[in-house]
N, C-alpha and C positions, 0 to 999 in steps of 0.2 A: 271106680276108680277115678280118681278127678282129672282134669286136663294136667293139673300142675305135678299132681303124681305121677303121671305117665311121663310127663316129658322128663322129670327128676330121675326116674326112673330109667329112661334112654340116656341121658348125662352120665349116669352112673356107669351104664353099660360102654359107652363109649371109652370112657376113661380106663376101661380095661387093656386098651390098645395102644401099644406105643408108638406106630406109625401110619401115615395115611394109606398105606398100603392095604394093611390088615383092617383099616376101617372102610375101605371101598369094597376089601371082599364082605365083609360082616352088613353092607348096605347090599350087596349083591345077595347074599343068603336071605335077608329078610324080603328081596323081593322074589325071592324062590319059594320064598312060604307064606305070601299073600293070597288068600282064598281067592280063586279064579272068577272071574265074572263071567256069568252066563253069558256064550256066544250072541243069542239076542240083542242084547246090551251095547254090542262092540257097533256102534251107528255113528255115523257123525253126529247127530244130535248130541251125543255123548263124550265127542274128544276134546278135549280141554285146549281151546286156543293159545297161543304163545307159547306152548310146547315145540321144541325143535322134532322131539320123537313123536309118536303117537301115542297119546295117553288116554283111554277111555276111563270114563268113573260115571259109575249108575249109584242112584241114592234113593232110599225108601225114608218113608216117616212111618214109624210104628211106636206105640205106646209114646209120642211126645219126643221121640228122639231119633233122630238121624243116624240111618247104617248105612254104610260105603262099600262097595266092593270097584276094584278098579284093574287094569292091566296096563302095559306099556309095551310096545316091540324092543326096547331097549333096556337092559339088564342093571343099570344104574339107576335110571329113573323110572323102573318099576321097585326098586328098592325106596327111591323116595316118596313115591308115592304111599309106599307101604308106611312108612315113618311118619307121614302127615295122617293117614289114615289109622293107625296106632292110636295117635294122640286125640283125635277127633270122633273116632267111632262112637257109637252109642252116647252122643252126648246131646243135648237138647241144643233147637237153635239159638237161644238166646246165651249159652254159655259158650257156641260156637264162635257166634259173632263178638263177644266180649274179651273172647281169650286173647293171650299175647304169646303167640310163639317164639317163645327166648330160645327154646333147645337149639333152634336153628344155627342159632350164633354162640351157643354153648358147646355145641360140639365141631366148632369149626365147618361148618358147611359154607358159610357165608366167605370164608376165604378159601375154600378151596375145590369150590366148583368152578369150570369154566364160566363165562359170563352168559354162554346161552342156556347152559345147565341151571345156573340162579335165577334165570328169568322164567326157566319154565317151573322150578320149584315155585315161584312167588305166582304164577300163575296156578298152580294148582291150589294153593292156600286161597286165593282169591275165588276160584270157582267153588271151592267149598263155602266159604264165608257167604257167597250170592245164595247157593242154593237155601243154605241157614237162613240168609233173610227172606227167601220167598215161601218158605214153610212157617216160617213164624209171623209173615204177614196173611198167610192163608190162615193158620190155626188162629188168628186174631179175627178173621172176617167170621168166620164159621159160627 
C-alpha cells in the first residue's frame, strides 16, 4: 500500500467517529496494537528528542525499505507514533523523504493536540525523515 493510500484509509477511519473523545479512544487503541519494540532498543540513542513523553523509535533497513518499531510511556503519544508508523512503515527512504503527511491536518490532529503533543508529533515525523535521509545516503554510497 502506498503512503497516500494508507493516509486516505486513516482519514476514512477517523471520519467514522463523531467527537474527539471517540477519536482519542481510537488513538489510544492504535497505540495498544502497536507491535512492541524489543527492550534492547529502548535506549537513549533511540529516544526521540522534542517529545515531552519518552518515545523510542527503532529503525531497520531491509530489502530497500525502512521498518519501524516504537514505544512510549504515554498512551496518547504511543497512539500518535503508531499512526505515523502505520503510514511510513515498509516504505523506501525516497518515498518517506518526499511524503506529505496530510492526514495529520485532515483528521484534525493539528487543532486538537496540545502544543507540546503537536511538537512531539512533529519531532516523530522529523526523526523518521532524518533516518530515511541517512539510509538513502548510505545506500547511494554503497
